[in-house]
N, C-alpha and C positions, 0 to 999 in steps of 0.2 A: 501363078504357076506353083504347082505342088512340089515341095522339096523331096528329093528321092530318099533322104535319110529320115524323114518325118514318120513317126509311128502313130498308128491309129490307137485311140484310147482302149480299144478292145484287146489290143496286143499287149497291154501292160498288166493284164489280169490272167492268172493261171487258173484254169478250170480243172477240177478233179472229179472224175466220175466215181461216185460212191459204190457203184455196182461192182467195181473191181475187187472190193474188199469182201472177205468171207467171214466177217465178224460184225457184231452189232456195236460193241464198245471195246476199247483197248484193254479193259479188265480181263477180257477173254484171252489175251495174248500172253505169252511167256516173256519174262524179262530177257533183254539182250545181255548175253554173258560175255561177249567179246567186244573189244573196241571197234569203232567204225573207222576204217581207213587209217589205222594206227599200228600196222603190223610190226614195224620196226621198234616203235616205242613199247609195245606190249612185250616183245621178246626181251628188251632191256629190263623192263619191269620184272618179269618173271625170273630172269637171271639174278637180278639184284636181291629179290626176296628169298632166293634160295641160297644166298651167301650167308651161311650161319657162322659168322665170325664177329666177335665183339669189336665195336668201334665203327662198324660200317653202317651207313644210313642211306636212305633214298630221298631224292628231291624230285617232285613232279612239277612240271611247268607246261603250260599250253593254254590255248584260248578256252574260254568258258563254253560249256555245252558239248564238248567232244566225248565225254564219258570217262575221263581219266579217274575221277574220284569213285564213280560207280564201279568201274572195272576193278580198281585196286581193292576196294572193300570186298567185292565178290571173290576175287582171287585169294585174298587173305582168309576169308571164311572157308574157302575150299581147302587150302593147305593147312589151316589151323586144326582141322579135324584129324589130320595125320600126325600132328605134333603132340607132345606131352602137355598137359594142362599147366600153364605157367603158375609160378608162386604169386601169392598176394604180397604186395610191398607196403609197409607202413613206416612212416617216419615218427620216431618216438623221442621224447625229451632226453637230452644228454645232461645228467646232473653234474658231471665233471667239467663239461665244456658246453654251456647253453647255446653258444653260437654255432655248434655243429651237431644237428640232430642225428640220431642213429638210424640207419636204414635197416629195417627188420623184415626178413622174409618169412612168410608163413604159408602153409599148404593152402591150396585154393579153397576159398570160402572162410578160412579162419581169420582173415583180415577183418572182414565185416563182423565176425563173431567177437573178435578181440575188442574192436571199437565199441560194440554194443555192451560188452562186459564192463569196459572202463566208464562208459557213460552212466551205466546203472550204478557202478561202484561210487562214482562221485555224488550222484543224487542220494544214495543210501547213507553215505558217511556224513553228508551235510545234515540230514535229518537226525542221525544217531548222535552226532557230536552236539547238536543243539539240545537234544533231550538229555544227554549226559551232563552237560554243563549247567543245565537248568534244574538238575535233580537236587533234592533236599540233602542227600548224603554228600554230594559234591560241595554244596554251600557250607555244610557243617565242618567238613575237613578243611576247607579254605579258611573258615573262621578260627579253627584251632591253630593253624599256622600263623595267622595274623595276631591271634591272642598272645602267642608266645613272644612275638615282637613287641607288643604293647607292654607286656609284663617286664621285659628286659629294659625297655625305655623308661617305664615308671620307676624301676629300681635305680637306674642311673640318676634320674631326677631327684629322687629322695636322698640319695647319697650326696649329690651336689648341694642340695639344700642344707644338709647337715654341715658340710664344709663351709659353705658361704655364711651360715649363721654365726660361725666363730669370728667372722670379720664384719659382722653387723649388717649382713645383706640377706634378702630373700629373693629366690629366683623363681621365675614362672616361664612356662613355654607358651608360645603363640604360633600362629601359622607362618609368620616370617622369621621365626627363630626363638631364642631364649633371651629374656631381659631380666635385669636385677633392680631391686628397690631397697633403699636404706630402711633399717628397722630401728625404731625408737620406742623404748618401753614395751617391747614385744609386738609392736604393730608396724606394718609397712606404711611409709609415708609417701605422699605425692611430692612433685617438684615444688609446689608453693610452700609446703611445710618445710621442705629442705632448705629453701632460701631464707627462712626465718631463723635457722640455727646459727649459733655463734661460729666465728671463723675457725676456731680451734677444732670444733666438732666436724665442721665441713672438711677441713684439711685431713682429718683422721679418716673420714669416709673415702675421700679421693685417693689417699695413699693405699687403702685396702682394696679399692675398686679394681686396680690393675691386677691384683692377685686373683680376685674373683673372676675377672674377665678371662684370665688364662685358664682357670678351672672350667669356665663355660665353653671355651673353644675346644678344650680337651673332650668334654662330654659330647659336644656337637659332632666331633669327629667319630667318636665311638657309636653314636646313634646312627650316623650315616653308614658306618660299616655294618651295623646290625640290620639296617634297612636293606642294604645290598644283598646280604646273606638271605634275608627273608624273601626278597624278590626272586633271587636265584632258586631258592627252595620251592617257591610257588610255581615258577616257570617249569622247573624240572618235574614237579608233581603233575602239573597240567599236561605236560608233554607225555608223561607215562600213561596218564588216563586216556589221552587222545590215541596213543599208539595201541593200547589194548582194544579200543573201539574199532580202530582202522584195521588191525591185524585180523580180526574176525572175518572181515570181508576180503582183504587182499590175499589171505592164505588160500581161499577158495579159488581165486583166479590163478594163483601160482600153481595149484594142483592141475588146473586145466591146460596150462602151457609150460609145464616143467621141463619138457624136452628141448625147448629152444633156449640156447645159452644167452643170447642177447636179451631175450625177454625176461629171463631169470634175473639178469643184472638190473634191468629196468625196474622190475617189481620189487627186487630187494632194496634198491635205492629209494623207491617210493615209500 
């Protein structure tokens, strides 16, 4: 006996007569600009989008495929044509507080322009700095500064040698510092020769060695000070050379965006 609730397999299929459509493909149709069966939601959406107050946001929720995203984009496109073109927003480096980037507003289109200028600026100064620091004139100036240090160091060592000679020692510099050697008959001797000297002569050298050691420590301190001054001078000179190279490029960008206060601060710090 057949169950009265049983369906025939033909009843499970929906047949659609294509002759009812007046188009060949859906490309001929206009896009649906309204939500389907979402009148209340659409009214709420349109109301919310017209609330032009800072701090208000919209949250859309609903099943997939009902057209909420499509309609929202369409409506935004529609009302945006009646609004002023919004500013471009860029986040730039904060030199005073690196953990808090600075939000920079620029006229529409200038954000991309500013980004492209900065990208080009970085590429250009990399090449220019490389060429500048590999230049022969740069190496010559650097050598002159280093030569001054070497001359002062040599003068200190000569002065030290004259003092140490009065106490029977010769001093020499090495990579790990300054060392001294006893002098016998105008000639510096090694440890083996020193061990063959009589006790009285050895004692005399040992007594004088403490005086020469103090002189060496004093000269080492002076050499370190000269070295620090030389490194500082080199660093300052290299920075000035770099700044001259960079300013040629950065001044051009400053002139392009000089009316923006935040941008002027950023480019000045740069």
